[in-house]
FIZA-623576 format. One line per field, with one value per residue (C-alpha): residue number from 1; x, y, z. Coordinates in Angstrom, 1 decimal. Layout:
N
n: NUM	... .
x: X	... .
y: Y	... .
z: Z	... .
This chain:
327
n: 1	2	3	4	5	6	7	8	9	10	11	12	13	14	15	16	17	18	19	20	21	22	23	24	25	26	27	28	29	30	31	32	33	34	35	36	37	38	39	40	41	42	43	44	45	46	47	48	49	50	51	52	53	54	55	56	57	58	59	60	61	62	63	64	65	66	67	68	69	70	71	72	73	74	75	76	77	78	79	80	81	82	83	84	85	86	87	88	89	90	91	92	93	94	95	96	97	98	99	100	101	102	103	104	105	106	107	108	109	110	111	112	113	114	115	116	117	118	119	120	121	122	123	124	125	126	127	128	129	130	131	132	133	134	135	136	137	138	139	140	141	142	143	144	145	146	147	148	149	150	151	152	153	154	155	156	157	158	159	160	161	162	163	164	165	166	167	168	169	170	171	172	173	174	175	176	177	178	179	180	181	182	183	184	185	186	187	188	189	190	191	192	193	194	195	196	197	198	199	200	201	202	203	204	205	206	207	208	209	210	211	212	213	214	215	216	217	218	219	220	221	222	223	224	225	226	227	228	229	230	231	232	233	234	235	236	237	238	239	240	241	242	243	244	245	246	247	248	249	250	251	252	253	254	255	256	257	258	259	260	261	262	263	264	265	266	267	268	269	270	271	272	273	274	275	276	277	278	279	280	281	282	283	284	285	286	287	288	289	290	291	292	293	294	295	296	297	298	299	300	301	302	303	304	305	306	307	308	309	310	311	312	313	314	315	316	317	318	319	320	321	322	323	324	325	326	327 .
x: 0.0	3.5	3.9	2.8	5.3	8.0	7.4	7.6	10.8	11.8	10.9	12.9	16.0	15.5	14.9	17.9	20.2	19.6	18.9	21.0	19.2	15.5	15.7	17.8	16.2	13.3	11.8	12.5	11.0	7.7	8.1	5.9	3.2	3.4	3.4	0.4	-1.4	-0.9	-1.8	-4.9	-6.6	-5.9	-6.7	-8.9	-11.8	-11.5	-11.0	-12.1	-15.6	-15.1	-15.8	-19.7	-20.4	-19.2	-20.8	-24.1	-24.2	-23.4	-26.1	-28.8	-27.6	-28.1	-31.1	-32.3	-31.0	-33.2	-30.7	-32.0	-30.7	-30.4	-28.1	-24.9	-23.0	-24.3	-23.4	-20.2	-19.7	-20.7	-18.1	-15.2	-16.1	-16.4	-12.9	-11.6	-12.6	-11.9	-8.1	-7.8	-8.4	-5.9	-3.6	-3.8	-1.1	1.5	0.3	0.7	3.8	6.0	4.3	4.3	8.0	9.0	7.5	9.0	12.6	12.0	10.4	13.3	16.1	13.9	13.1	16.9	18.6	21.8	20.5	22.7	22.2	21.2	18.6	19.3	16.9	15.9	14.7	12.6	10.6	10.0	8.2	6.4	4.2	2.8	2.4	0.4	-1.8	-2.6	-3.3	-5.7	-7.7	-7.5	-9.5	-12.3	-12.1	-12.5	-15.2	-17.1	-16.6	-18.4	-20.9	-21.4	-21.4	-24.3	-26.2	-26.1	-27.1	-29.9	-31.5	-31.1	-32.8	-35.3	-36.5	-36.2	-38.5	-41.0	-40.6	-41.6	-38.5	-38.1	-38.1	-34.9	-33.6	-33.8	-32.2	-29.4	-28.9	-28.7	-26.7	-23.8	-24.1	-23.9	-20.7	-18.9	-19.8	-18.9	-15.5	-14.7	-15.6	-13.3	-10.5	-10.3	-10.8	-8.0	-5.7	-6.4	-5.4	-2.0	-1.3	-2.1	0.3	3.0	2.9	2.8	6.2	7.3	6.3	6.4	3.2	-0.2	-3.6	-6.6	-5.2	-2.8	-6.0	-7.1	-3.9	-3.7	-7.1	-5.6	-2.5	-4.4	-6.6	-6.6	-4.0	-6.2	-6.5	-2.5	-2.6	-5.4	-3.1	0.0	-1.8	-3.4	0.3	1.6	-1.6	-1.7	1.6	0.4	-2.4	-0.2	1.8	-1.0	-2.1	1.1	0.7	-2.6	-1.6	1.9	1.8	-2.2	-3.2	0.2	-1.1	-4.5	-3.1	0.4	-0.8	2.2	4.7	6.8	6.3	10.2	9.9	7.0	7.8	10.5	9.1	6.4	8.9	10.0	6.6	6.2	9.8	8.6	5.2	7.8	9.5	6.3	5.5	9.0	8.4	4.5	5.9	9.1	6.4	3.9	6.9	8.2	4.5	4.2	7.2	5.9	2.5	4.4	6.6	3.4	1.7	4.5	4.6	1.0	0.2	0.1	-3.5	-4.7	-5.0	-5.3	-5.3	-1.8	-2.5	-0.4	-0.4	-1.6	0.9	-0.1	0.4	1.5	-1.9	-2.2	-4.8	-4.5	-3.5	-3.4	0.1	-1.1	-4.3	-4.6	-5.1	-2.0	-2.1 .
y: -3.0	-1.4	-0.8	-3.8	-5.8	-3.2	-3.8	-7.8	-7.2	-5.0	-7.8	-10.7	-8.3	-8.1	-11.8	-12.5	-9.9	-11.9	-15.3	-17.2	-16.2	-16.1	-19.6	-21.1	-18.9	-17.4	-20.6	-22.9	-20.9	-21.0	-25.0	-26.2	-23.7	-24.4	-28.2	-27.6	-26.0	-28.4	-31.3	-29.6	-29.4	-33.5	-35.0	-32.5	-32.9	-36.7	-37.2	-34.3	-34.2	-30.1	-29.9	-31.5	-28.9	-25.9	-27.1	-28.1	-24.7	-22.6	-24.4	-23.5	-19.9	-20.1	-21.6	-19.0	-16.1	-17.3	-18.3	-20.7	-24.2	-25.8	-23.3	-24.9	-21.9	-21.3	-25.4	-24.9	-21.4	-23.3	-25.9	-23.9	-21.6	-24.6	-26.2	-22.8	-21.8	-25.8	-25.6	-22.4	-23.6	-26.6	-24.1	-21.7	-22.4	-22.7	-19.5	-17.7	-19.3	-20.0	-17.8	-14.4	-15.3	-15.9	-12.7	-10.9	-11.6	-10.7	-7.4	-7.0	-7.5	-5.0	-2.8	-1.0	0.0	-1.9	-4.8	-7.2	-10.5	-12.7	-10.2	-10.5	-12.6	-9.8	-7.5	-10.5	-10.5	-7.1	-7.2	-10.2	-8.8	-5.9	-8.7	-10.8	-8.3	-6.9	-10.7	-10.8	-7.8	-9.1	-11.9	-9.9	-7.4	-10.7	-11.8	-8.6	-8.6	-11.8	-11.1	-7.7	-9.4	-12.3	-9.0	-7.3	-11.0	-11.3	-8.1	-8.5	-11.9	-10.5	-7.3	-9.7	-12.3	-9.4	-8.2	-11.7	-12.5	-16.2	-18.2	-20.4	-18.0	-15.2	-17.2	-18.3	-14.6	-13.7	-16.5	-15.7	-11.9	-12.7	-15.3	-12.4	-9.9	-12.1	-12.6	-8.7	-7.8	-11.1	-10.0	-6.3	-7.2	-9.7	-7.3	-4.5	-7.4	-8.0	-4.5	-3.9	-7.1	-5.6	-1.9	-3.0	-5.3	-2.0	0.6	-1.5	-0.7	-3.3	-3.4	-1.9	1.4	-0.6	-1.4	1.8	3.2	0.3	1.6	4.9	4.0	1.5	4.2	4.6	1.9	-1.2	-2.7	-2.7	-4.7	-7.3	-7.9	-8.1	-10.6	-12.6	-13.2	-14.7	-16.8	-18.1	-19.3	-20.9	-22.7	-24.6	-25.8	-26.8	-28.6	-30.3	-31.6	-33.1	-34.7	-36.0	-37.2	-37.4	-39.2	-41.7	-42.2	-43.1	-45.5	-46.9	-46.8	-46.7	-48.7	-45.7	-43.9	-42.3	-41.0	-39.6	-37.7	-36.3	-35.0	-34.1	-31.5	-30.4	-29.4	-27.8	-25.8	-24.6	-23.4	-21.4	-19.9	-18.3	-17.3	-15.4	-13.7	-12.6	-11.2	-9.3	-8.1	-6.7	-4.9	-3.1	-2.4	-0.8	1.6	2.1	3.5	5.4	7.2	8.0	9.6	11.7	12.6	13.9	17.3	20.7	21.1	17.8	16.9	13.4	12.6	11.6	9.1	8.2	5.6	5.8	6.0	5.4	8.3	7.7	6.5	3.9	5.4	5.8	9.1	9.7	11.1	12.9	12.9	15.8	17.0	17.6	20.4 .
z: 14.5	14.2	17.9	19.3	16.7	18.0	22.0	21.3	19.3	22.3	24.8	22.7	22.7	26.6	26.8	24.7	26.7	29.7	28.3	30.9	34.0	32.3	31.1	34.2	37.5	36.3	34.0	37.0	39.6	37.2	36.8	39.3	38.2	34.5	35.8	38.0	35.0	32.4	34.9	36.3	32.7	32.8	36.4	38.3	35.4	35.6	38.9	41.2	42.4	42.3	38.8	38.6	41.5	39.9	36.6	38.1	40.2	36.9	35.3	38.1	37.6	33.8	33.8	36.7	34.7	31.6	29.4	26.8	28.2	24.9	23.3	22.7	23.2	26.7	27.0	25.9	27.8	31.2	30.7	30.0	32.8	35.5	34.3	34.3	38.3	39.0	37.7	39.3	42.6	42.3	40.8	43.6	46.0	42.9	41.8	44.8	45.4	42.6	39.8	41.9	43.1	39.5	38.2	41.3	39.9	36.6	37.2	39.4	36.4	34.0	36.4	36.5	33.6	34.6	36.3	38.7	37.8	39.7	41.8	45.7	47.4	49.7	46.8	45.3	48.6	49.0	45.7	46.0	48.7	46.5	43.8	46.3	47.2	43.8	42.7	45.7	44.4	40.8	41.7	43.1	40.1	38.0	39.6	39.5	35.7	35.2	37.5	36.0	32.6	33.7	34.9	31.8	30.2	32.5	31.8	28.2	28.1	29.8	28.0	25.0	26.2	27.4	23.9	22.5	20.8	21.7	18.7	18.0	15.8	17.8	20.9	18.6	17.8	21.1	22.5	19.9	20.6	24.5	24.1	22.2	24.7	27.4	25.8	25.2	29.2	30.1	27.8	28.8	32.5	32.3	30.5	33.0	35.6	34.0	34.0	37.4	38.7	36.4	37.8	41.0	40.7	39.0	41.1	44.6	45.4	45.4	46.1	44.6	43.6	41.4	39.5	39.3	37.8	35.1	34.0	33.6	32.2	29.4	27.9	24.7	24.3	24.6	21.6	21.6	25.2	23.6	20.6	23.2	25.1	22.1	20.6	24.2	25.0	21.7	22.3	25.8	24.1	21.7	24.7	26.2	22.9	22.8	26.4	25.4	22.2	23.6	27.4	28.0	24.6	24.8	28.4	27.1	24.4	26.0	29.6	31.9	30.1	28.9	31.9	32.5	29.1	29.0	32.5	31.3	28.2	30.2	32.2	29.2	27.8	31.3	31.1	27.7	29.5	31.8	29.3	27.6	31.3	31.3	28.1	28.9	31.7	29.9	27.3	30.1	31.8	28.0	27.6	31.0	30.3	26.3	28.3	31.2	28.1	26.5	29.7	29.9	26.2	25.9	24.4	27.2	26.0	27.5	31.2	33.0	36.4	38.4	41.1	43.4	45.9	49.5	52.4	55.8	58.8	62.2	63.2	60.7	58.5	54.9	53.4	49.4	48.9	45.5	43.9	41.5	38.0	36.1	33.2 .
């Protein structure tokens, strides 16, 4: 807990040191993505035909897996997963462009002891490619984590049904346990993906090797990473709730009578969301630096694997630069 608070303090200090750049250029680069996130949570469920299709397919999948269809927990889980998938599809173009460019600009500043502000456009574009590649692999990693979790739950419910545990109390207990297990697996997968994205920007290499190296770096520091992620996500969730209360609720009550003020307030809330995205990226970079220092400071009698990113030889084949055990 003390190390997590220290990381947050260092992140806020770094944010204040480069306050003008982070609150202007970086936040404005992330603003379209923030607006798309906030708008997607309101417009996509109400107007898109994609959500009912995703919801029905997931419900069919849950029923085929033997999950109790009458369980309130699985109904909520099905709805939230469907909304997340639909919102992700809607915001995908903004994620691939504005979000990754904003993260590249922030990482470029934090990757140097004496940064030059603003960073050059060429350096940002050079970081954009590994970030994009890592984000694509992160998407497949998240899908794999969800598929693995559903497979485990399917086996668990099938085994319990075979033993005769099919009462309402047993179903409720297993549903609650399944929800906790799904949350833990998904939270750890998101932490690994966030570290992989930060690592690819700090080291300039992307792809599946960034995910593998993130798993090695996070070894023994998962609880700290989860605490840092929780602190930032609580702030993001509060801003999303603020948007629902101030903009969506006002729209349903008063209609378009005061749309200029609603639009200005909505832009300001989206800007606050961008500020938290900037802070989240700074926290991830600071946490990455702490993890790297921790790896170097391991005791001499401990061993860990030094993983280097693959290089391409003259024939175009991938060759590992170094993969050895370091004493």
